[in-house]
Phi, psi and omega in degrees: 000127171283144180260154171296160185293143182265332179229152178232125173257134184232122184244128171228122184235123173216185179291342186252330188222147168238111184245130180224102186243141175250115177256130176279103185284341185296335171297314180300322175292337179283314178297322182294319177305312186289332172293320183291327179292317179295324181274353181296331172301321184289318182298320180300315177300318178299314177299324173294317179290329183262012189296329176292326180269178190276352185284338186292328184281324175293324178291326177291330179265353181311316185290330179284332173286326170297316177306310177302317174309302184298319183291325179282000173285344183301134175068026171278143179231137182228108180243121179239122182235136169236172177322301186252003189219134174233141178232133175231121173249125182227130182254126183236000000 
């Protein structure tokens, strides 16, 4: 099983500045987990209220879909280049 990315590398290069940042994403995952636990009673209530419609299945599977989306970010690169500026975002 793959884990979501733990670090994000951000590089910004232009004529004046060369910025190279490593951002710890594992701290964001801890906060996101706490938020999901706090909102779980609301999600359970929504699932019960929307049981007759098709939305209850979507709400029940939403955490799994979000986890898969975040997990697939690993080893993604976003490279934006302009004439005088380069930006690179890399998830590791």
